[in-house]
C-alpha positions in Angstrom: -31.8 -14.8 16.3 -31.3 -12.3 13.5 -32.6 -8.7 13.6 -35.1 -7.5 11.0 -32.4 -5.0 9.7 -29.8 -7.8 9.2 -28.7 -8.2 5.6 -25.9 -10.6 6.1 -24.5 -12.9 8.8 -21.4 -15.1 8.9 -21.1 -17.7 11.6 -18.1 -19.9 12.5 -16.5 -19.5 9.1 -13.3 -21.6 8.7 -11.0 -21.6 5.7 -7.6 -23.4 5.3 -5.0 -23.4 2.6 -2.0 -25.9 2.5 -0.2 -25.2 5.7 -2.2 -22.1 6.6 -5.4 -21.5 8.6 -6.7 -18.3 7.0 -9.9 -18.1 8.9 -10.8 -19.8 12.2 -14.4 -19.6 13.5 -15.0 -16.0 12.3 -18.3 -14.3 13.0 -19.5 -11.1 11.3 -22.8 -9.5 10.5 -24.0 -6.5 8.5 -27.2 -4.4 8.9 -29.2 -2.3 6.5 -27.9 1.3 6.3 -24.6 0.9 8.1 -20.9 1.0 7.3 -19.3 -1.9 9.1 -15.5 -1.6 9.1 -13.4 -4.8 8.8 -10.1 -4.1 10.4 -6.9 -6.2 10.8 -3.2 -6.5 9.9 -2.1 -7.8 6.5 -2.6 -11.5 6.7 -5.4 -11.3 9.3 -7.9 -12.9 7.0 -9.8 -9.9 5.6 -9.2 -10.6 2.0 -10.1 -14.3 2.4 -13.3 -13.3 4.1 -14.5 -11.0 1.4 -13.5 -13.6 -1.3 -15.9 -15.9 0.5 -18.7 -13.4 0.0 -17.8 -12.6 -3.6 -17.7 -16.3 -4.5 -14.0 -16.7 -5.2 -13.5 -19.1 -2.2 -15.8 -21.6 -0.5 -15.7 -22.1 3.3 -14.5 -25.3 4.8 -16.9 -24.9 7.7 -19.5 -22.5 9.0 -22.3 -20.7 7.3 -23.3 -17.6 5.4 -26.8 -16.2 6.0 -28.4 -13.6 3.7 -31.9 -12.2 4.5 -32.3 -14.9 7.2 -31.6 -17.8 4.8 -28.5 -20.0 4.6 -26.8 -19.6 1.2 -24.0 -21.1 -0.8 -22.0 -18.7 -2.9 -20.2 -20.6 -5.7 -19.2 -17.7 -7.9 -19.6 -14.1 -8.9 -23.1 -14.7 -10.4 -24.3 -16.2 -7.1 -23.0 -13.1 -5.3 -24.7 -10.7 -7.7 -27.9 -12.6 -7.5 -27.8 -12.1 -3.7 -27.1 -8.4 -4.1 -23.5 -8.6 -3.0 -21.1 -6.4 -5.0 -17.3 -6.0 -4.4 -15.1 -3.0 -5.2 -11.3 -3.6 -5.0 -8.3 -1.3 -4.4 -7.9 -0.4 -8.1 -11.4 1.3 -8.1 -11.4 4.7 -9.7 -14.3 7.0 -9.7 -15.7 8.3 -13.0 -17.1 11.8 -12.1 -19.8 11.9 -14.8 -21.4 8.6 -13.8 -24.0 7.9 -11.2 -23.4 6.0 -8.0 -24.8 2.8 -9.5 -22.8 3.2 -12.7 -19.6 3.7 -10.7 -20.3 0.5 -8.6 -21.1 -1.6 -11.7 -18.5 -0.1 -14.0 -17.4 -2.8 -16.4 -20.0 -5.3 -15.4 -23.3 -3.6 -15.9 -26.3 -5.9 -16.0 -27.8 -6.1 -19.5 -31.2 -7.0 -20.9 -31.6 -7.5 -24.7 -28.1 -6.1 -25.2 -28.8 -2.9 -23.4 -27.7 -1.8 -19.9 -30.5 -2.7 -17.4 -30.5 0.4 -15.3 -33.4 -0.8 -13.1 -31.6 -3.9 -12.1 -28.3 -2.0 -11.7 -29.9 0.5 -9.3 -31.7 -2.2 -7.2 -29.1 -5.0 -7.1 -26.3 -4.0 -4.7 -27.7 -4.3 -1.2 -24.4 -5.4 0.3 -21.4 -3.4 -1.0 -17.9 -4.6 0.0 -15.1 -2.0 -0.4 -11.6 -3.4 -0.1 -9.2 -0.4 0.5 -11.0 1.7 -2.0 -9.1 4.9 -1.0 -5.6 3.4 -1.4 -5.1 4.9 -4.9 -7.5 7.9 -4.8 -6.6 11.5 -4.4 -8.0 13.4 -1.4 -10.7 15.0 -3.6 -11.7 11.6 -4.9 -11.7 10.2 -1.3 -14.2 13.0 -0.3 -16.4 12.2 -3.3 -16.3 8.5 -2.5 -17.3 9.2 1.1 -20.3 11.2 -0.1 -21.3 8.3 -2.3 -21.0 5.8 0.6 -23.0 8.1 2.9 -25.7 8.3 0.3 -25.7 4.5 -0.1 -26.1 4.2 3.7 -29.1 6.5 3.6 -30.6 4.4 0.9 -30.4 1.3 3.2 -27.3 -0.4 1.6 -25.0 -2.2 4.0 -21.4 -1.5 3.4 -18.4 -3.6 4.4 -15.4 -1.2 4.4 -11.8 -2.3 4.6 -9.1 0.3 5.3 -5.7 0.7 6.8 -6.2 4.4 7.3 -7.5 4.6 10.9 -8.7 8.2 10.6 -11.3 7.0 8.0 -13.0 4.8 10.5 -14.5 7.5 12.7 -15.2 9.6 9.6 -17.3 6.9 7.9 -17.9 3.9 10.0 -20.7 2.7 12.4 -19.2 -0.5 13.8 -15.8 -2.2 13.6 -15.0 -5.9 13.6 -11.3 -6.7 14.3 -9.6 -9.7 12.8 -6.3 -11.0 14.1 -4.6 -14.2 12.9 -7.7 -15.4 11.2 -10.0 -15.0 14.2 -12.6 -12.3 15.0 -11.2 -10.6 18.1 -14.1 -8.4 18.9 -16.6 -5.8 17.7 -16.3 -2.2 18.8 -17.8 1.2 18.0 -16.2 3.3 15.1 -15.6 6.0 17.7 -13.1 3.8 19.5 -9.7 5.6 20.0 -7.1 4.7 17.4 -4.6 3.4 19.9 -7.2 0.9 21.2 -7.9 -0.2 17.6 -4.2 -0.7 17.0 -3.9 -2.8 20.2 -6.8 -5.0 19.1 -5.3 -5.4 15.6 -1.8 -6.3 16.6 -2.2 -7.6 20.2 0.1 -5.0 21.7 0.5 -1.2 22.0 2.5 0.6 19.4 3.8 3.8 20.9 5.9 5.3 18.1 4.3 5.8 14.8 7.5 7.1 13.1 10.4 5.7 15.2 13.2 7.3 13.2 16.6 6.7 14.8 19.0 9.1 13.1 22.5 7.7 12.4 25.8 9.6 11.8 26.0 10.5 8.2 29.1 9.6 6.1 30.3 10.2 2.6 27.8 10.5 -0.4 26.7 7.1 -1.7 24.4 8.5 -4.4 25.1 11.6 -6.4 22.6 12.8 -9.0 23.6 15.9 -11.1 21.5 17.8 -13.6 19.3 14.8 -14.4 16.9 15.8 -17.3 14.4 14.0 -19.4 12.7 16.4 -21.8 9.1 17.0 -20.8 9.2 14.9 -17.7 11.9 16.2 -15.2 14.5 18.9 -15.5 17.9 19.6 -13.9 17.4 17.4 -10.9 20.4 17.3 -8.5 20.8 15.8 -5.1 22.9 13.5 -3.0 22.2 10.8 -0.4 24.9 10.1 2.2 25.7 6.9 4.1 23.4 6.6 7.2 20.8 9.0 5.8 17.2 8.9 4.8 16.3 11.4 2.2 12.6 11.8 1.5 11.0 13.0 -1.8 7.7 14.8 -1.4 5.4 16.4 -4.0 2.1 16.2 -5.8 1.0 13.3 -8.0 2.6 14.0 -11.3 5.5 16.0 -10.0 8.0 13.6 -11.4 9.2 11.7 -8.3 8.8 8.2 -9.5 10.1 9.1 -13.0 13.3 10.4 -11.4 14.1 7.4 -9.3 13.4 5.0 -12.1 15.9 6.9 -14.2 18.4 6.8 -11.3 17.9 3.0 -11.2 18.4 2.7 -15.0 14.8 1.5 -15.7 14.0 4.6 -17.7 16.2 6.7 -20.0 17.2 10.3 -19.4 18.7 12.9 -21.8 21.2 14.9 -19.7 22.9 14.7 -16.4 24.7 11.9 -14.4 24.2 9.3 -11.7 27.1 8.1 -9.5 27.4 5.6 -6.7 30.2 6.1 -4.3 31.9 8.4 -6.8 31.6 6.0 -9.8 29.5 7.3 -12.6 26.9 4.8 -14.0 26.0 4.3 -17.7 22.5 5.5 -18.6 19.5 3.3 -18.8 21.3 0.2 -17.5 19.6 -1.6 -14.6 22.3 -4.2 -14.4 25.0 -1.6 -13.9 22.9 0.1 -11.2 22.4 -3.1 -9.4 26.0 -4.1 -9.6 26.9 -0.7 -8.2 24.6 -1.3 -5.2 21.3 0.5 -6.1 18.0 -1.3 -5.3 14.5 -0.2 -6.1 11.3 -1.2 -4.3 8.8 0.0 -6.8 5.4 1.7 -6.2 3.7 -1.2 -8.0 5.0 -4.2 -6.0 2.8 -6.7 -7.7 3.4 -5.6 -11.3 7.1 -4.6 -11.0 8.5 -5.9 -7.8 7.5 -9.6 -7.7 7.0 -12.7 -9.7 3.6 -13.5 -8.3 3.5 -17.1 -9.5 7.0 -17.9 -8.1 7.7 -18.9 -4.6 8.9 -16.8 -1.7 12.3 -18.4 -2.0 12.6 -17.7 -5.7 11.5 -14.1 -5.3 14.0 -13.5 -2.5 16.8 -14.9 -4.7 16.1 -12.9 -7.8 18.7 -10.3 -7.3 21.5 -12.6 -6.1 20.8 -15.4 -8.6 23.8 -14.3 -10.8 26.2 -14.1 -7.9 25.1 -17.5 -6.7 25.8 -19.2 -10.1 29.1 -21.0 -10.6 29.9 -22.7 -13.9 26.3 -22.5 -15.0 25.0 -24.1 -11.7 23.1 -22.2 -9.0 24.0 -22.8 -5.4 20.4 -23.7 -4.4 21.3 -24.7 -0.9 23.1 -21.4 -0.3 20.2 -19.5 -1.8 17.7 -21.4 0.3 19.6 -20.8 3.5 19.9 -17.1 2.8 16.2 -16.8 1.9 15.2 -18.6 5.1 17.4 -16.3 7.2 16.1 -13.0 5.7 12.4 -14.2 5.8 12.8 -14.9 9.5 14.6 -11.6 10.1 11.8 -9.7 8.4 9.0 -11.8 10.0 7.4 -12.9 6.7 4.2 -14.7 7.6 4.1 -17.7 5.3 3.5 -21.5 5.2 7.0 -22.0 4.0 9.6 -20.7 1.5 7.8 -22.7 -1.3 4.5 -20.7 -0.9 3.6 -18.7 -3.9 4.0 -15.0 -3.4 0.6 -14.3 -4.9 -1.0 -15.9 -1.9 0.8 -13.7 0.7 -0.8 -10.6 2.2 0.2 -7.2 0.9 2.5 -6.5 3.9 4.3 -9.8 3.5 4.7 -9.3 -0.2 6.3 -5.9 0.5 8.7 -7.6 3.0 9.7 -10.0 0.2 10.4 -7.2 -2.2 12.6 -5.5 0.4 14.2 -8.7 1.4 15.6 -9.5 -2.0 17.6 -6.2 -1.9 18.8 -6.9 1.6 20.3 -10.2 0.5 22.2 -8.3 -2.2 23.8 -6.0 0.4 22.4 -2.9 -1.4 24.2 0.3 -0.7 21.4 2.7 -1.7 17.8 1.4 -1.3 15.1 3.4 -3.1 11.7 3.0 -1.6 8.8 4.2 -3.7 5.6 4.3 -1.6 7.0 1.6 0.8 3.9 1.4 3.1 1.0 1.9 0.7 -1.7 -0.6 1.5 0.1 -1.9 4.6 -1.2 -2.1 8.1 0.2 -0.1 11.0 2.1 -3.0 12.5 3.9 -3.9 9.2 4.6 -0.2 8.7 6.4 0.1 12.0 8.4 -3.0 11.1 9.5 -1.4 7.8 10.4 1.8 9.6 12.6 -0.2 12.0 14.2 -1.9 9.0 15.0 1.5 7.5 16.7 2.4 10.9 18.8 -0.8 10.7 19.9 -0.1 7.2 21.1 3.5 7.9 22.7 2.4 11.2 24.7 -0.1 9.1 25.9 2.7 6.8 23.5 2.2 3.9 21.5 5.1 2.4 17.8 5.3 1.8 15.9 7.4 -0.8 12.2 7.3 0.0 9.2 8.6 -2.0 5.9 8.8 -0.1 2.6 10.5 -0.7 1.9 10.1 3.0 3.3 13.4 4.2 3.4 12.5 7.9 5.5 9.5 6.9 7.9 11.7 5.0 8.2 14.2 7.9 8.6 11.4 10.5 11.2 9.3 8.7 13.4 11.6 6.7 16.6 13.4 7.7 16.2 15.7 4.8 13.2 16.3 2.5 13.4 17.2 -1.2 10.2 18.7 -2.6 9.4 18.3 -6.3 7.1 20.4 -8.3 6.5 20.3 -12.1 9.4 18.0 -12.7 12.0 20.1 -10.7 13.4 20.2 -7.2 11.5 23.1 -5.7 13.4 23.1 -2.5 15.2 21.1 0.2 14.3 21.1 3.9 16.1 19.8 6.9 14.2 17.6 9.4 13.8 20.6 11.7 12.6 22.9 8.9 10.2 20.3 7.3 6.6 20.8 8.4 3.3 20.1 6.5 3.0 23.8 5.6 6.6 24.2 4.4 6.5 21.1 2.3 3.1 22.0 0.8 4.2 25.5 0.0 7.1 24.2 -2.0 4.9 21.4 -3.6 2.5 24.0 -5.1 5.2 26.5 -6.1 6.6 27.3 -9.5 10.2 25.9 -9.2 11.6 28.7 -11.2 10.2 31.2 -8.6 12.1 31.3 -5.3 9.9 30.0 -2.5 10.9 30.2 1.2 10.2 27.2 3.5 8.2 29.5 5.8 5.5 30.3 3.2 2.1 29.2 4.5 -0.8 27.9 2.5 -4.5 27.8 3.1 -6.4 24.8 4.3 -8.0 24.5 0.8 -4.6 24.3 -0.8 -3.4 21.6 1.7 -6.5 19.5 0.9 -5.9 19.9 -2.8 -2.3 18.6 -2.7 -2.6 15.7 -0.3 -1.3 12.4 -1.6 -3.3 9.6 -3.2 -3.7 7.9 0.2 -5.8 10.8 1.3 -3.4 12.0 4.0 
């Protein structure tokens, strides 16, 4: 029996893809004026569920009920007609637009060629938000939360998907947890984070940042005076064998631009890059890869993967040339190596032939990292390695970093998640305005000391002990809202 406040109910939904049960008898409901958080690991079935509601997928079994009536959603127009709107990760707020205009940006309902504002403001009664804070700055996150709270007061039901557990208590009313395609249970948004994690992954995760520091050896990566006019200037640092060096800083500080130049993907005007003492030619990705540098880019879908290729093909991208003899590729050897690394990394997939596009975000990231592991990379550059990844997959990636450094490799890690930088780095380089503003040891690095350098003028000496106000800290948090 549905309650009078119920907007939406899902009963016994099942959805399968070749070799994969994505959803298995999932139940979920949404009431007027509430934020119902959908929580689960990458691959738990969250994306499949919301694609059912947006009309992208159709269920194999079960039913969807809207306003007490069973409905069939065959496409985006059906969803809109039912008042269901979906906002995805790439969502960006336009500050001068209204709440309704932000929600319908790019797909405003029209009448006689003009935007139908009345329809736009009345239409979305169910709003699905799929990790909307993943690419927003902290100020934008606060603005988004104010919008969501206003929508809740107006009686809109919001389905909110996030990997940031601290957002749940700040915004949510109820939480439904999915695990392995099943709805495990429903709890209050005030449930302690460790209990939410246990429900998500089926076990307790004690250490959030389990860094195991290894003995450091000789410098594997040496960068001296790297300069690209107008972008970064006089950047110098080294990363030793067995070491994780983190790079922190504000959005726009030049972090990604520097590591892309180190990898040869972007040009630079002055300076040098050397691996194990051997200087690399400028703007030459092949030379960087041959020397042993690997880059896991910030944009894994756009730059790190061939989405319409298989898991096996993606894992073999870096080693393809080495596996070719006389114009023929050792396919058996490539397949054996791919299977081994996929098993080692715990990639959840139907098989090596599955298209990478259909994997969850966490499993896609494992494939990006896996291709560099197969190449026996000496220096692995990780740019935002855990963005959009659940807590269980994060810990797996942190353990992988430990294994790499224990084996004598070096890791250079950019992250806008400051606790991640502090928890996993042996040293922290802080960039500001395209320059290295300072370097901190693991013992010296605190949120305040990093932030003080991040907001400094690099030409002005700044001591690591400088403190900053709460307002300043809020202003310089990374795009993940941490």
